[in-house]
PDB file of N, CA, C and O in Angstrom:
ATOM      1  N   UNK A   1       0.838  -1.169   0.000  1.00  0.00           N
ATOM      2  CA  UNK A   1       0.000   0.000   0.000  1.00  0.00           C
ATOM      3  C   UNK A   1       0.891   1.243   0.000  1.00  0.00           C
ATOM      4  O   UNK A   1       1.851   1.335   0.765  1.00  0.00           O
ATOM      5  N   UNK A   2       0.565   2.167  -0.846  1.00  0.00           N
ATOM      6  CA  UNK A   2       1.331   3.400  -0.940  1.00  0.00           C
ATOM      7  C   UNK A   2       0.729   4.446  -0.027  1.00  0.00           C
ATOM      8  O   UNK A   2      -0.472   4.436   0.243  1.00  0.00           O
ATOM      9  N   UNK A   3       1.574   5.350   0.448  1.00  0.00           N
ATOM     10  CA  UNK A   3       1.082   6.432   1.304  1.00  0.00           C
ATOM     11  C   UNK A   3       0.073   7.296   0.562  1.00  0.00           C
ATOM     12  O   UNK A   3       0.243   7.621  -0.613  1.00  0.00           O
ATOM     13  N   UNK A   4      -0.974   7.656   1.279  1.00  0.00           N
ATOM     14  CA  UNK A   4      -1.990   8.518   0.698  1.00  0.00           C
ATOM     15  C   UNK A   4      -2.947   7.807  -0.238  1.00  0.00           C
ATOM     16  O   UNK A   4      -3.815   8.446  -0.834  1.00  0.00           O
ATOM     17  N   UNK A   5      -2.805   6.495  -0.379  1.00  0.00           N
ATOM     18  CA  UNK A   5      -3.672   5.752  -1.287  1.00  0.00           C
ATOM     19  C   UNK A   5      -4.390   4.592  -0.578  1.00  0.00           C
ATOM     20  O   UNK A   5      -4.742   3.595  -1.209  1.00  0.00           O
ATOM     21  N   UNK A   6      -4.601   4.732   0.734  1.00  0.00           N
ATOM     22  CA  UNK A   6      -5.210   3.645   1.489  1.00  0.00           C
ATOM     23  C   UNK A   6      -6.689   3.446   1.154  1.00  0.00           C
ATOM     24  O   UNK A   6      -7.247   2.393   1.464  1.00  0.00           O
ATOM     25  N   UNK A   7      -7.321   4.414   0.542  1.00  0.00           N
ATOM     26  CA  UNK A   7      -8.740   4.286   0.193  1.00  0.00           C
ATOM     27  C   UNK A   7      -8.956   3.686  -1.191  1.00  0.00           C
ATOM     28  O   UNK A   7     -10.098   3.503  -1.612  1.00  0.00           O
ATOM     29  N   UNK A   8      -7.881   3.379  -1.900  1.00  0.00           N
ATOM     30  CA  UNK A   8      -7.989   2.796  -3.237  1.00  0.00           C
ATOM     31  C   UNK A   8      -8.029   1.279  -3.133  1.00  0.00           C
ATOM     32  O   UNK A   8      -7.482   0.691  -2.200  1.00  0.00           O
ATOM     33  N   UNK A   9      -8.673   0.669  -4.088  1.00  0.00           N
ATOM     34  CA  UNK A   9      -8.757  -0.793  -4.128  1.00  0.00           C
ATOM     35  C   UNK A   9      -8.311  -1.286  -5.494  1.00  0.00           C
ATOM     36  O   UNK A   9      -8.303  -0.525  -6.462  1.00  0.00           O
ATOM     37  N   UNK A  10      -7.941  -2.553  -5.573  1.00  0.00           N
ATOM     38  CA  UNK A  10      -7.579  -3.158  -6.844  1.00  0.00           C
ATOM     39  C   UNK A  10      -8.828  -3.657  -7.541  1.00  0.00           C
ATOM     40  O   UNK A  10      -9.726  -4.206  -6.902  1.00  0.00           O
ATOM     41  N   UNK A  11      -8.884  -3.471  -8.824  1.00  0.00           N
ATOM     42  CA  UNK A  11      -9.994  -3.980  -9.622  1.00  0.00           C
ATOM     43  C   UNK A  11      -9.523  -5.248 -10.323  1.00  0.00           C
ATOM     44  O   UNK A  11      -8.516  -5.243 -11.031  1.00  0.00           O
ATOM     45  N   UNK A  12     -10.270  -6.341 -10.115  1.00  0.00           N
ATOM     46  CA  UNK A  12      -9.931  -7.593 -10.786  1.00  0.00           C
ATOM     47  C   UNK A  12     -10.596  -7.614 -12.150  1.00  0.00           C
ATOM     48  O   UNK A  12     -11.789  -7.333 -12.269  1.00  0.00           O
ATOM     49  N   UNK A  13      -9.843  -7.940 -13.161  1.00  0.00           N
ATOM     50  CA  UNK A  13     -10.409  -8.040 -14.497  1.00  0.00           C
ATOM     51  C   UNK A  13     -11.068  -9.395 -14.737  1.00  0.00           C
ATOM     52  O   UNK A  13     -11.886  -9.543 -15.645  1.00  0.00           O
ATOM     53  N   UNK A  14     -10.709 -10.372 -13.927  1.00  0.00           N
ATOM     54  CA  UNK A  14     -11.267 -11.705 -14.084  1.00  0.00           C
ATOM     55  C   UNK A  14     -11.502 -12.282 -12.694  1.00  0.00           C
ATOM     56  O   UNK A  14     -10.590 -12.284 -11.867  1.00  0.00           O
ATOM     57  N   UNK A  15     -12.690 -12.764 -12.428  1.00  0.00           N
ATOM     58  CA  UNK A  15     -12.976 -13.319 -11.122  1.00  0.00           C
ATOM     59  C   UNK A  15     -12.485 -14.748 -11.034  1.00  0.00           C
ATOM     60  O   UNK A  15     -12.250 -15.399 -12.052  1.00  0.00           O
ATOM     61  N   UNK A  16     -12.333 -15.227  -9.829  1.00  0.00           N
ATOM     62  CA  UNK A  16     -11.906 -16.603  -9.604  1.00  0.00           C
ATOM     63  C   UNK A  16     -12.910 -17.580 -10.192  1.00  0.00           C
ATOM     64  O   UNK A  16     -12.528 -18.625 -10.719  1.00  0.00           O
ATOM     65  N   UNK A  17     -14.186 -17.246 -10.104  1.00  0.00           N
ATOM     66  CA  UNK A  17     -15.233 -18.149 -10.573  1.00  0.00           C
ATOM     67  C   UNK A  17     -15.208 -18.348 -12.089  1.00  0.00           C
ATOM     68  O   UNK A  17     -15.671 -19.374 -12.586  1.00  0.00           O
ATOM     69  N   UNK A  18     -14.685 -17.398 -12.804  1.00  0.00           N
ATOM     70  CA  UNK A  18     -14.686 -17.528 -14.255  1.00  0.00           C
ATOM     71  C   UNK A  18     -13.487 -18.309 -14.782  1.00  0.00           C
ATOM     72  O   UNK A  18     -13.420 -18.613 -15.973  1.00  0.00           O
ATOM     73  N   UNK A  19     -12.548 -18.633 -13.910  1.00  0.00           N
ATOM     74  CA  UNK A  19     -11.411 -19.428 -14.340  1.00  0.00           C
ATOM     75  C   UNK A  19     -11.828 -20.889 -14.480  1.00  0.00           C
ATOM     76  O   UNK A  19     -12.549 -21.413 -13.631  1.00  0.00           O
ATOM     77  N   UNK A  20     -11.386 -21.536 -15.528  1.00  0.00           N
ATOM     78  CA  UNK A  20     -11.818 -22.903 -15.806  1.00  0.00           C
ATOM     79  C   UNK A  20     -11.486 -23.875 -14.685  1.00  0.00           C
ATOM     80  O   UNK A  20     -12.316 -24.714 -14.336  1.00  0.00           O
ATOM     81  N   UNK A  21     -10.303 -23.782 -14.120  1.00  0.00           N
ATOM     82  CA  UNK A  21      -9.849 -24.766 -13.139  1.00  0.00           C
ATOM     83  C   UNK A  21     -10.097 -24.352 -11.687  1.00  0.00           C
ATOM     84  O   UNK A  21      -9.682 -25.072 -10.779  1.00  0.00           O
ATOM     85  N   UNK A  22     -10.751 -23.234 -11.439  1.00  0.00           N
ATOM     86  CA  UNK A  22     -10.916 -22.743 -10.073  1.00  0.00           C
ATOM     87  C   UNK A  22     -11.692 -23.722  -9.201  1.00  0.00           C
ATOM     88  O   UNK A  22     -11.261 -24.024  -8.088  1.00  0.00           O
ATOM     89  N   UNK A  23     -12.809 -24.216  -9.676  1.00  0.00           N
ATOM     90  CA  UNK A  23     -13.613 -25.118  -8.855  1.00  0.00           C
ATOM     91  C   UNK A  23     -12.901 -26.444  -8.642  1.00  0.00           C
ATOM     92  O   UNK A  23     -13.004 -27.027  -7.563  1.00  0.00           O
ATOM     93  N   UNK A  24     -12.192 -26.924  -9.630  1.00  0.00           N
ATOM     94  CA  UNK A  24     -11.456 -28.181  -9.483  1.00  0.00           C
ATOM     95  C   UNK A  24     -10.338 -28.025  -8.455  1.00  0.00           C
ATOM     96  O   UNK A  24     -10.130 -28.916  -7.631  1.00  0.00           O
ATOM     97  N   UNK A  25      -9.625 -26.919  -8.493  1.00  0.00           N
ATOM     98  CA  UNK A  25      -8.544 -26.673  -7.535  1.00  0.00           C
ATOM     99  C   UNK A  25      -9.101 -26.571  -6.113  1.00  0.00           C
ATOM    100  O   UNK A  25      -8.515 -27.112  -5.175  1.00  0.00           O
ATOM    101  N   UNK A  26     -10.230 -25.878  -5.956  1.00  0.00           N
ATOM    102  CA  UNK A  26     -10.864 -25.748  -4.650  1.00  0.00           C
ATOM    103  C   UNK A  26     -11.286 -27.115  -4.134  1.00  0.00           C
ATOM    104  O   UNK A  26     -10.992 -27.466  -2.991  1.00  0.00           O
ATOM    105  N   UNK A  27     -11.969 -27.884  -4.962  1.00  0.00           N
ATOM    106  CA  UNK A  27     -12.467 -29.184  -4.544  1.00  0.00           C
ATOM    107  C   UNK A  27     -11.319 -30.138  -4.217  1.00  0.00           C
ATOM    108  O   UNK A  27     -11.407 -30.884  -3.242  1.00  0.00           O
ATOM    109  N   UNK A  28     -10.266 -30.133  -4.994  1.00  0.00           N
ATOM    110  CA  UNK A  28      -9.124 -31.008  -4.746  1.00  0.00           C
ATOM    111  C   UNK A  28      -8.486 -30.694  -3.403  1.00  0.00           C
ATOM    112  O   UNK A  28      -8.117 -31.602  -2.658  1.00  0.00           O
ATOM    113  N   UNK A  29      -8.357 -29.431  -3.098  1.00  0.00           N
ATOM    114  CA  UNK A  29      -7.739 -29.043  -1.828  1.00  0.00           C
ATOM    115  C   UNK A  29      -8.619 -29.407  -0.645  1.00  0.00           C
ATOM    116  O   UNK A  29      -8.133 -29.954   0.345  1.00  0.00           O
ATOM    117  N   UNK A  30      -9.897 -29.110  -0.738  1.00  0.00           N
ATOM    118  CA  UNK A  30     -10.803 -29.384   0.380  1.00  0.00           C
ATOM    119  C   UNK A  30     -11.023 -30.887   0.530  1.00  0.00           C
ATOM    120  O   UNK A  30     -11.186 -31.383   1.645  1.00  0.00           O
ATOM    121  N   UNK A  31     -11.027 -31.620  -0.597  1.00  0.00           N
ATOM    122  CA  UNK A  31     -11.239 -33.064  -0.566  1.00  0.00           C
ATOM    123  C   UNK A  31     -10.048 -33.775   0.080  1.00  0.00           C
ATOM    124  O   UNK A  31     -10.219 -34.840   0.673  1.00  0.00           O
ATOM    125  N   UNK A  32      -8.867 -33.215  -0.026  1.00  0.00           N
ATOM    126  CA  UNK A  32      -7.707 -33.824   0.633  1.00  0.00           C
ATOM    127  C   UNK A  32      -7.645 -33.439   2.110  1.00  0.00           C
ATOM    128  O   UNK A  32      -7.079 -34.184   2.911  1.00  0.00           O
ATOM    129  N   UNK A  33      -8.214 -32.290   2.488  1.00  0.00           N
ATOM    130  CA  UNK A  33      -8.203 -31.841   3.880  1.00  0.00           C
ATOM    131  C   UNK A  33      -9.000 -32.798   4.774  1.00  0.00           C
ATOM    132  O   UNK A  33      -8.533 -33.181   5.847  1.00  0.00           O
ATOM    133  N   UNK A  34     -10.186 -33.177   4.338  1.00  0.00           N
ATOM    134  CA  UNK A  34     -11.077 -33.956   5.197  1.00  0.00           C
ATOM    135  C   UNK A  34     -10.499 -35.305   5.615  1.00  0.00           C
ATOM    136  O   UNK A  34     -10.496 -35.591   6.812  1.00  0.00           O
ATOM    137  N   UNK A  35     -10.013 -36.150   4.713  1.00  0.00           N
ATOM    138  CA  UNK A  35      -9.444 -37.429   5.158  1.00  0.00           C
ATOM    139  C   UNK A  35      -8.229 -37.253   6.079  1.00  0.00           C
ATOM    140  O   UNK A  35      -8.018 -38.052   6.991  1.00  0.00           O
ATOM    141  N   UNK A  36      -7.450 -36.224   5.841  1.00  0.00           N
ATOM    142  CA  UNK A  36      -6.280 -35.967   6.683  1.00  0.00           C
ATOM    143  C   UNK A  36      -6.675 -35.589   8.106  1.00  0.00           C
ATOM    144  O   UNK A  36      -5.860 -35.696   9.023  1.00  0.00           O
ATOM    145  N   UNK A  37      -7.911 -35.150   8.300  1.00  0.00           N
ATOM    146  CA  UNK A  37      -8.376 -34.693   9.605  1.00  0.00           C
ATOM    147  C   UNK A  37      -9.472 -35.581  10.187  1.00  0.00           C
ATOM    148  O   UNK A  37     -10.272 -35.130  11.007  1.00  0.00           O
ATOM    149  N   UNK A  38      -9.507 -36.829   9.764  1.00  0.00           N
ATOM    150  CA  UNK A  38     -10.390 -37.814  10.390  1.00  0.00           C
ATOM    151  C   UNK A  38     -11.793 -37.900   9.841  1.00  0.00           C
ATOM    152  O   UNK A  38     -12.628 -38.601  10.412  1.00  0.00           O
ATOM    153  N   UNK A  39     -12.083 -37.209   8.748  1.00  0.00           N
ATOM    154  CA  UNK A  39     -13.407 -37.274   8.142  1.00  0.00           C
ATOM    155  C   UNK A  39     -13.470 -38.419   7.139  1.00  0.00           C
ATOM    156  O   UNK A  39     -12.466 -38.783   6.527  1.00  0.00           O
ATOM    157  N   UNK A  40     -14.661 -38.976   6.984  1.00  0.00           N
ATOM    158  CA  UNK A  40     -14.890 -40.015   5.988  1.00  0.00           C
ATOM    159  C   UNK A  40     -15.943 -39.530   5.009  1.00  0.00           C
ATOM    160  O   UNK A  40     -16.939 -38.926   5.408  1.00  0.00           O
ATOM    161  N   UNK A  41     -15.726 -39.790   3.749  1.00  0.00           N
ATOM    162  CA  UNK A  41     -16.690 -39.400   2.722  1.00  0.00           C
ATOM    163  C   UNK A  41     -17.864 -40.369   2.762  1.00  0.00           C
ATOM    164  O   UNK A  41     -17.667 -41.583   2.821  1.00  0.00           O
ATOM    165  N   UNK A  42     -19.059 -39.848   2.731  1.00  0.00           N
ATOM    166  CA  UNK A  42     -20.259 -40.682   2.717  1.00  0.00           C
ATOM    167  C   UNK A  42     -20.289 -41.467   1.402  1.00  0.00           C
ATOM    168  O   UNK A  42     -20.143 -40.876   0.332  1.00  0.00           O
ATOM    169  N   UNK A  43     -20.477 -42.782   1.468  1.00  0.00           N
ATOM    170  CA  UNK A  43     -20.459 -43.574   0.230  1.00  0.00           C
ATOM    171  C   UNK A  43     -21.679 -43.335  -0.666  1.00  0.00           C
ATOM    172  O   UNK A  43     -21.653 -43.663  -1.852  1.00  0.00           O
ATOM    173  N   UNK A  44     -22.725 -42.774  -0.109  1.00  0.00           N
ATOM    174  CA  UNK A  44     -23.954 -42.574  -0.877  1.00  0.00           C
ATOM    175  C   UNK A  44     -24.109 -41.152  -1.402  1.00  0.00           C
ATOM    176  O   UNK A  44     -24.790 -40.921  -2.401  1.00  0.00           O
ATOM    177  N   UNK A  45     -23.481 -40.213  -0.729  1.00  0.00           N
ATOM    178  CA  UNK A  45     -23.565 -38.805  -1.130  1.00  0.00           C
ATOM    179  C   UNK A  45     -22.157 -38.223  -1.037  1.00  0.00           C
ATOM    180  O   UNK A  45     -21.678 -37.955   0.065  1.00  0.00           O
ATOM    181  N   UNK A  46     -21.493 -38.026  -2.159  1.00  0.00           N
ATOM    182  CA  UNK A  46     -20.076 -37.683  -2.176  1.00  0.00           C
ATOM    183  C   UNK A  46     -19.750 -36.264  -1.742  1.00  0.00           C
ATOM    184  O   UNK A  46     -18.579 -35.890  -1.687  1.00  0.00           O
ATOM    185  N   UNK A  47     -20.762 -35.471  -1.433  1.00  0.00           N
ATOM    186  CA  UNK A  47     -20.489 -34.127  -0.926  1.00  0.00           C
ATOM    187  C   UNK A  47     -20.604 -34.063   0.597  1.00  0.00           C
ATOM    188  O   UNK A  47     -20.425 -32.997   1.186  1.00  0.00           O
ATOM    189  N   UNK A  48     -20.904 -35.203   1.244  1.00  0.00           N
ATOM    190  CA  UNK A  48     -21.004 -35.261   2.700  1.00  0.00           C
ATOM    191  C   UNK A  48     -19.763 -35.891   3.295  1.00  0.00           C
ATOM    192  O   UNK A  48     -19.286 -36.922   2.821  1.00  0.00           O
ATOM    193  N   UNK A  49     -19.248 -35.270   4.329  1.00  0.00           N
ATOM    194  CA  UNK A  49     -18.105 -35.775   5.066  1.00  0.00           C
ATOM    195  C   UNK A  49     -18.523 -35.909   6.527  1.00  0.00           C
ATOM    196  O   UNK A  49     -19.161 -35.015   7.083  1.00  0.00           O
ATOM    197  N   UNK A  50     -18.161 -37.023   7.138  1.00  0.00           N
ATOM    198  CA  UNK A  50     -18.612 -37.318   8.490  1.00  0.00           C
ATOM    199  C   UNK A  50     -17.411 -37.669   9.353  1.00  0.00           C
ATOM    200  O   UNK A  50     -16.517 -38.408   8.940  1.00  0.00           O
ATOM    201  N   UNK A  51     -17.413 -37.119  10.563  1.00  0.00           N
ATOM    202  CA  UNK A  51     -16.363 -37.441  11.528  1.00  0.00           C
ATOM    203  C   UNK A  51     -17.046 -37.809  12.840  1.00  0.00           C
ATOM    204  O   UNK A  51     -17.895 -37.068  13.335  1.00  0.00           O
ATOM    205  N   UNK A  52     -16.669 -38.958  13.399  1.00  0.00           N
ATOM    206  CA  UNK A  52     -17.200 -39.375  14.691  1.00  0.00           C
ATOM    207  C   UNK A  52     -16.051 -39.517  15.675  1.00  0.00           C
ATOM    208  O   UNK A  52     -14.919 -39.813  15.292  1.00  0.00           O
ATOM    209  N   UNK A  53     -16.354 -39.305  16.935  1.00  0.00           N
ATOM    210  CA  UNK A  53     -15.355 -39.451  17.991  1.00  0.00           C
ATOM    211  C   UNK A  53     -15.669 -40.700  18.799  1.00  0.00           C
ATOM    212  O   UNK A  53     -16.749 -41.277  18.677  1.00  0.00           O
ATOM    213  N   UNK A  54     -14.726 -41.105  19.612  1.00  0.00           N
ATOM    214  CA  UNK A  54     -14.921 -42.296  20.440  1.00  0.00           C
ATOM    215  C   UNK A  54     -16.018 -42.094  21.483  1.00  0.00           C
ATOM    216  O   UNK A  54     -16.590 -43.066  21.977  1.00  0.00           O
ATOM    217  N   UNK A  55     -16.313 -40.847  21.818  1.00  0.00           N
ATOM    218  CA  UNK A  55     -17.362 -40.563  22.797  1.00  0.00           C
ATOM    219  C   UNK A  55     -18.747 -40.479  22.159  1.00  0.00           C
ATOM    220  O   UNK A  55     -19.729 -40.194  22.844  1.00  0.00           O
ATOM    221  N   UNK A  56     -18.830 -40.724  20.851  1.00  0.00           N
ATOM    222  CA  UNK A  56     -20.126 -40.719  20.178  1.00  0.00           C
ATOM    223  C   UNK A  56     -20.521 -39.393  19.562  1.00  0.00           C
ATOM    224  O   UNK A  56     -21.620 -39.271  19.021  1.00  0.00           O
ATOM    225  N   UNK A  57     -19.657 -38.400  19.631  1.00  0.00           N
ATOM    226  CA  UNK A  57     -19.945 -37.110  19.000  1.00  0.00           C
ATOM    227  C   UNK A  57     -19.755 -37.238  17.493  1.00  0.00           C
ATOM    228  O   UNK A  57     -18.962 -38.050  17.017  1.00  0.00           O
ATOM    229  N   UNK A  58     -20.484 -36.435  16.769  1.00  0.00           N
ATOM    230  CA  UNK A  58     -20.438 -36.501  15.304  1.00  0.00           C
ATOM    231  C   UNK A  58     -20.477 -35.088  14.737  1.00  0.00           C
ATOM    232  O   UNK A  58     -21.145 -34.204  15.274  1.00  0.00           O
ATOM    233  N   UNK A  59     -19.757 -34.893  13.653  1.00  0.00           N
ATOM    234  CA  UNK A  59     -19.848 -33.647  12.884  1.00  0.00           C
ATOM    235  C   UNK A  59     -20.031 -34.044  11.427  1.00  0.00           C
ATOM    236  O   UNK A  59     -19.332 -34.911  10.902  1.00  0.00           O
ATOM    237  N   UNK A  60     -20.981 -33.392  10.798  1.00  0.00           N
ATOM    238  CA  UNK A  60     -21.315 -33.666   9.397  1.00  0.00           C
ATOM    239  C   UNK A  60     -21.094 -32.385   8.607  1.00  0.00           C
ATOM    240  O   UNK A  60     -21.596 -31.322   8.972  1.00  0.00           O
ATOM    241  N   UNK A  61     -20.343 -32.497   7.529  1.00  0.00           N
ATOM    242  CA  UNK A  61     -20.035 -31.340   6.685  1.00  0.00           C
ATOM    243  C   UNK A  61     -20.538 -31.622   5.276  1.00  0.00           C
ATOM    244  O   UNK A  61     -20.274 -32.681   4.707  1.00  0.00           O
ATOM    245  N   UNK A  62     -21.256 -30.669   4.729  1.00  0.00           N
ATOM    246  CA  UNK A  62     -21.754 -30.766   3.361  1.00  0.00           C
ATOM    247  C   UNK A  62     -21.031 -29.719   2.519  1.00  0.00           C
ATOM    248  O   UNK A  62     -21.023 -28.535   2.857  1.00  0.00           O
ATOM    249  N   UNK A  63     -20.437 -30.158   1.441  1.00  0.00           N
ATOM    250  CA  UNK A  63     -19.733 -29.269   0.524  1.00  0.00           C
ATOM    251  C   UNK A  63     -20.666 -28.971  -0.640  1.00  0.00           C
ATOM    252  O   UNK A  63     -21.053 -29.875  -1.381  1.00  0.00           O
ATOM    253  N   UNK A  64     -21.027 -27.696  -0.801  1.00  0.00           N
ATOM    254  CA  UNK A  64     -21.908 -27.304  -1.894  1.00  0.00           C
ATOM    255  C   UNK A  64     -21.272 -26.137  -2.623  1.00  0.00           C
ATOM    256  O   UNK A  64     -21.146 -25.040  -2.080  1.00  0.00           O
ATOM    257  N   UNK A  65     -20.872 -26.390  -3.868  1.00  0.00           N
ATOM    258  CA  UNK A  65     -20.165 -25.387  -4.663  1.00  0.00           C
ATOM    259  C   UNK A  65     -18.941 -24.912  -3.888  1.00  0.00           C
ATOM    260  O   UNK A  65     -18.015 -25.693  -3.667  1.00  0.00           O
ATOM    261  N   UNK A  66     -18.919 -23.644  -3.469  1.00  0.00           N
ATOM    262  CA  UNK A  66     -17.790 -23.157  -2.685  1.00  0.00           C
ATOM    263  C   UNK A  66     -18.212 -22.820  -1.258  1.00  0.00           C
ATOM    264  O   UNK A  66     -17.581 -21.994  -0.597  1.00  0.00           O
ATOM    265  N   UNK A  67     -19.273 -23.457  -0.790  1.00  0.00           N
ATOM    266  CA  UNK A  67     -19.769 -23.250   0.565  1.00  0.00           C
ATOM    267  C   UNK A  67     -19.686 -24.543   1.356  1.00  0.00           C
ATOM    268  O   UNK A  67     -19.738 -25.638   0.795  1.00  0.00           O
ATOM    269  N   UNK A  68     -19.557 -24.399   2.661  1.00  0.00           N
ATOM    270  CA  UNK A  68     -19.584 -25.534   3.566  1.00  0.00           C
ATOM    271  C   UNK A  68     -20.737 -25.344   4.535  1.00  0.00           C
ATOM    272  O   UNK A  68     -20.895 -24.273   5.121  1.00  0.00           O
ATOM    273  N   UNK A  69     -21.531 -26.369   4.700  1.00  0.00           N
ATOM    274  CA  UNK A  69     -22.612 -26.369   5.681  1.00  0.00           C
ATOM    275  C   UNK A  69     -22.263 -27.473   6.667  1.00  0.00           C
ATOM    276  O   UNK A  69     -21.998 -28.604   6.259  1.00  0.00           O
ATOM    277  N   UNK A  70     -22.259 -27.166   7.937  1.00  0.00           N
ATOM    278  CA  UNK A  70     -21.884 -28.191   8.899  1.00  0.00           C
ATOM    279  C   UNK A  70     -22.782 -28.150  10.121  1.00  0.00           C
ATOM    280  O   UNK A  70     -23.333 -27.110  10.485  1.00  0.00           O
ATOM    281  N   UNK A  71     -22.913 -29.319  10.747  1.00  0.00           N
ATOM    282  CA  UNK A  71     -23.701 -29.460  11.961  1.00  0.00           C
ATOM    283  C   UNK A  71     -23.055 -30.516  12.833  1.00  0.00           C
ATOM    284  O   UNK A  71     -22.285 -31.350  12.355  1.00  0.00           O
ATOM    285  N   UNK A  72     -23.374 -30.474  14.112  1.00  0.00           N
ATOM    286  CA  UNK A  72     -22.791 -31.423  15.048  1.00  0.00           C
ATOM    287  C   UNK A  72     -23.667 -31.513  16.286  1.00  0.00           C
ATOM    288  O   UNK A  72     -24.482 -30.631  16.556  1.00  0.00           O
ATOM    289  N   UNK A  73     -23.483 -32.594  17.031  1.00  0.00           N
ATOM    290  CA  UNK A  73     -24.161 -32.705  18.315  1.00  0.00           C
ATOM    291  C   UNK A  73     -23.264 -32.213  19.454  1.00  0.00           C
ATOM    292  O   UNK A  73     -23.609 -32.342  20.629  1.00  0.00           O
ATOM    293  N   UNK A  74     -22.107 -31.647  19.091  1.00  0.00           N
ATOM    294  CA  UNK A  74     -21.157 -31.143  20.070  1.00  0.00           C
ATOM    295  C   UNK A  74     -20.704 -29.753  19.633  1.00  0.00           C
ATOM    296  O   UNK A  74     -20.084 -29.594  18.581  1.00  0.00           O
ATOM    297  N   UNK A  75     -21.015 -28.762  20.441  1.00  0.00           N
ATOM    298  CA  UNK A  75     -20.668 -27.375  20.112  1.00  0.00           C
ATOM    299  C   UNK A  75     -19.155 -27.189  19.975  1.00  0.00           C
ATOM    300  O   UNK A  75     -18.702 -26.440  19.110  1.00  0.00           O
ATOM    301  N   UNK A  76     -18.372 -27.861  20.820  1.00  0.00           N
ATOM    302  CA  UNK A  76     -16.917 -27.718  20.768  1.00  0.00           C
ATOM    303  C   UNK A  76     -16.357 -28.193  19.431  1.00  0.00           C
ATOM    304  O   UNK A  76     -15.449 -27.564  18.887  1.00  0.00           O
ATOM    305  N   UNK A  77     -16.889 -29.303  18.889  1.00  0.00           N
ATOM    306  CA  UNK A  77     -16.453 -29.777  17.573  1.00  0.00           C
ATOM    307  C   UNK A  77     -16.742 -28.736  16.497  1.00  0.00           C
ATOM    308  O   UNK A  77     -15.924 -28.518  15.604  1.00  0.00           O
ATOM    309  N   UNK A  78     -17.898 -28.098  16.582  1.00  0.00           N
ATOM    310  CA  UNK A  78     -18.251 -27.076  15.591  1.00  0.00           C
ATOM    311  C   UNK A  78     -17.319 -25.872  15.684  1.00  0.00           C
ATOM    312  O   UNK A  78     -16.899 -25.329  14.662  1.00  0.00           O
ATOM    313  N   UNK A  79     -16.998 -25.459  16.895  1.00  0.00           N
ATOM    314  CA  UNK A  79     -16.101 -24.315  17.082  1.00  0.00           C
ATOM    315  C   UNK A  79     -14.719 -24.637  16.535  1.00  0.00           C
ATOM    316  O   UNK A  79     -14.125 -23.818  15.834  1.00  0.00           O
ATOM    317  N   UNK A  80     -14.195 -25.834  16.849  1.00  0.00           N
ATOM    318  CA  UNK A  80     -12.873 -26.228  16.351  1.00  0.00           C
ATOM    319  C   UNK A  80     -12.857 -26.312  14.831  1.00  0.00           C
ATOM    320  O   UNK A  80     -11.889 -25.894  14.196  1.00  0.00           O
ATOM    321  N   UNK A  81     -13.925 -26.849  14.242  1.00  0.00           N
ATOM    322  CA  UNK A  81     -13.999 -26.957  12.787  1.00  0.00           C
ATOM    323  C   UNK A  81     -14.033 -25.567  12.143  1.00  0.00           C
ATOM    324  O   UNK A  81     -13.334 -25.314  11.161  1.00  0.00           O
ATOM    325  N   UNK A  82     -14.833 -24.689  12.691  1.00  0.00           N
ATOM    326  CA  UNK A  82     -14.944 -23.336  12.151  1.00  0.00           C
ATOM    327  C   UNK A  82     -13.594 -22.607  12.226  1.00  0.00           C
ATOM    328  O   UNK A  82     -13.214 -21.908  11.287  1.00  0.00           O
ATOM    329  N   UNK A  83     -12.882 -22.769  13.330  1.00  0.00           N
ATOM    330  CA  UNK A  83     -11.564 -22.141  13.453  1.00  0.00           C
ATOM    331  C   UNK A  83     -10.581 -22.714  12.450  1.00  0.00           C
ATOM    332  O   UNK A  83      -9.756 -21.980  11.907  1.00  0.00           O
ATOM    333  N   UNK A  84     -10.655 -24.018  12.194  1.00  0.00           N
ATOM    334  CA  UNK A  84      -9.763 -24.648  11.229  1.00  0.00           C
ATOM    335  C   UNK A  84     -10.047 -24.141   9.814  1.00  0.00           C
ATOM    336  O   UNK A  84      -9.120 -23.981   9.020  1.00  0.00           O
ATOM    337  N   UNK A  85     -11.300 -23.892   9.496  1.00  0.00           N
ATOM    338  CA  UNK A  85     -11.661 -23.415   8.168  1.00  0.00           C
ATOM    339  C   UNK A  85     -11.274 -21.957   7.958  1.00  0.00           C
ATOM    340  O   UNK A  85     -10.986 -21.551   6.832  1.00  0.00           O
ATOM    341  N   UNK A  86     -11.262 -21.181   9.006  1.00  0.00           N
ATOM    342  CA  UNK A  86     -10.885 -19.774   8.912  1.00  0.00           C
ATOM    343  C   UNK A  86      -9.375 -19.631   8.768  1.00  0.00           C
ATOM    344  O   UNK A  86      -8.893 -18.751   8.055  1.00  0.00           O
ATOM    345  N   UNK A  87      -8.638 -20.495   9.443  1.00  0.00           N
ATOM    346  CA  UNK A  87      -7.168 -20.392   9.457  1.00  0.00           C
ATOM    347  C   UNK A  87      -6.562 -20.708   8.128  1.00  0.00           C
ATOM    348  O   UNK A  87      -5.340 -20.665   7.981  1.00  0.00           O
TER     349      UNK A  87
END
């Protein structure tokens, strides 16, 4: 950032969504993250990832386009997952 120009922004001529390989790159990266962190892909619905703990807690993540929808029966699992996705 240059002095006196902090109110200026960059204009993108091409969005990420319009790139041919953008969705494939996103999916490949996120698809490798889940197995590395204890999630299993649902055999019936390939956009669902499920992680269970030995205490019976479960977290379910649904990948839709470039969004993640997740739910759990344990608030702590949801907080940890959300922090991991932000980082």
